[in-house]
C-alpha beads as a LAMMPS data file, in Angstrom:
LAMMPS data file: protein, C-alpha beads

85 atoms
84 bonds

1 atom types
1 bond types

-500.0 500.0 xlo xhi
-500.0 500.0 ylo yhi
-500.0 500.0 zlo zhi

Masses

1 110.0

Atoms # bond

1 1 1 271.818 -222.905 356.913
2 1 1 272.930 -223.452 359.989
3 1 1 274.581 -227.538 360.309
4 1 1 272.677 -227.950 364.183
5 1 1 269.972 -226.837 362.960
6 1 1 269.639 -229.025 359.586
7 1 1 270.476 -231.771 362.595
8 1 1 267.783 -230.906 365.083
9 1 1 265.258 -230.793 361.576
10 1 1 266.945 -234.604 360.999
11 1 1 265.925 -235.212 364.695
12 1 1 262.643 -234.690 363.888
13 1 1 262.011 -236.274 360.903
14 1 1 263.399 -239.851 362.220
15 1 1 261.340 -239.153 364.593
16 1 1 258.138 -238.027 363.094
17 1 1 258.343 -241.335 360.948
18 1 1 260.238 -243.713 363.294
19 1 1 263.350 -244.554 361.537
20 1 1 266.981 -243.970 361.717
21 1 1 267.379 -244.407 358.321
22 1 1 265.843 -241.461 355.891
23 1 1 266.627 -242.041 352.819
24 1 1 263.895 -245.062 352.140
25 1 1 261.616 -241.962 353.201
26 1 1 262.488 -239.531 350.851
27 1 1 262.457 -241.385 348.385
28 1 1 258.989 -242.490 348.380
29 1 1 258.458 -238.701 349.353
30 1 1 259.850 -237.810 345.769
31 1 1 258.022 -241.048 344.237
32 1 1 255.407 -239.486 345.615
33 1 1 254.470 -236.921 343.193
34 1 1 253.021 -236.952 340.156
35 1 1 255.077 -235.406 338.131
36 1 1 257.943 -237.951 338.463
37 1 1 258.210 -241.270 337.037
38 1 1 261.015 -242.109 338.044
39 1 1 264.482 -241.097 340.815
40 1 1 268.034 -242.052 339.954
41 1 1 269.623 -242.304 343.240
42 1 1 273.250 -242.519 343.777
43 1 1 274.584 -245.939 345.474
44 1 1 278.536 -247.155 345.438
45 1 1 277.585 -250.521 347.141
46 1 1 275.157 -253.529 347.265
47 1 1 273.596 -253.052 350.141
48 1 1 272.548 -248.858 349.099
49 1 1 271.307 -250.063 346.134
50 1 1 269.105 -252.653 347.715
51 1 1 267.868 -249.844 349.723
52 1 1 266.905 -247.481 347.506
53 1 1 264.838 -250.504 345.735
54 1 1 263.097 -250.533 349.078
55 1 1 261.852 -247.532 348.155
56 1 1 259.347 -248.135 345.994
57 1 1 257.637 -251.207 348.223
58 1 1 257.328 -248.733 351.338
59 1 1 253.619 -247.352 350.716
60 1 1 252.720 -243.605 350.450
61 1 1 253.466 -241.385 353.693
62 1 1 250.228 -240.859 355.329
63 1 1 248.704 -237.017 355.718
64 1 1 249.492 -236.769 359.090
65 1 1 253.302 -237.795 357.967
66 1 1 253.452 -235.462 355.301
67 1 1 251.613 -232.640 357.375
68 1 1 254.329 -233.434 359.987
69 1 1 257.273 -233.179 356.759
70 1 1 255.909 -229.909 355.964
71 1 1 255.898 -228.161 359.850
72 1 1 259.020 -229.741 360.224
73 1 1 260.310 -227.851 356.454
74 1 1 258.513 -224.430 357.858
75 1 1 260.328 -224.570 361.191
76 1 1 263.890 -224.668 360.789
77 1 1 264.412 -224.855 356.529
78 1 1 262.043 -222.457 355.192
79 1 1 263.328 -219.539 357.254
80 1 1 266.576 -219.614 355.693
81 1 1 266.517 -221.167 352.937
82 1 1 263.093 -220.838 350.891
83 1 1 263.778 -217.629 349.623
84 1 1 266.842 -218.742 347.455
85 1 1 264.337 -220.284 345.763

Bonds

1 1 1 2
2 1 2 3
3 1 3 4
4 1 4 5
5 1 5 6
6 1 6 7
7 1 7 8
8 1 8 9
9 1 9 10
10 1 10 11
11 1 11 12
12 1 12 13
13 1 13 14
14 1 14 15
15 1 15 16
16 1 16 17
17 1 17 18
18 1 18 19
19 1 19 20
20 1 20 21
21 1 21 22
22 1 22 23
23 1 23 24
24 1 24 25
25 1 25 26
26 1 26 27
27 1 27 28
28 1 28 29
29 1 29 30
30 1 30 31
31 1 31 32
32 1 32 33
33 1 33 34
34 1 34 35
35 1 35 36
36 1 36 37
37 1 37 38
38 1 38 39
39 1 39 40
40 1 40 41
41 1 41 42
42 1 42 43
43 1 43 44
44 1 44 45
45 1 45 46
46 1 46 47
47 1 47 48
48 1 48 49
49 1 49 50
50 1 50 51
51 1 51 52
52 1 52 53
53 1 53 54
54 1 54 55
55 1 55 56
56 1 56 57
57 1 57 58
58 1 58 59
59 1 59 60
60 1 60 61
61 1 61 62
62 1 62 63
63 1 63 64
64 1 64 65
65 1 65 66
66 1 66 67
67 1 67 68
68 1 68 69
69 1 69 70
70 1 70 71
71 1 71 72
72 1 72 73
73 1 73 74
74 1 74 75
75 1 75 76
76 1 76 77
77 1 77 78
78 1 78 79
79 1 79 80
80 1 80 81
81 1 81 82
82 1 82 83
83 1 83 84
84 1 84 85
């Protein structure tokens, strides 16, 4: 996948979610799936651990946010990588 394309997708995700820090939202998104009972993210600093824990406290993404995430994936990511899965 093109690096600049990835940065564009990240910028749109930040705008959609109203944040500069996507990590808690990525963890929250994963935790929203019924098949997932735990996430084990990496962390090398106390601040990273605390940030990761906050993901469990975030509300679920709204249906509008989920649709926005899917639209960004479909626009920027799907054409270049989805066929590899």
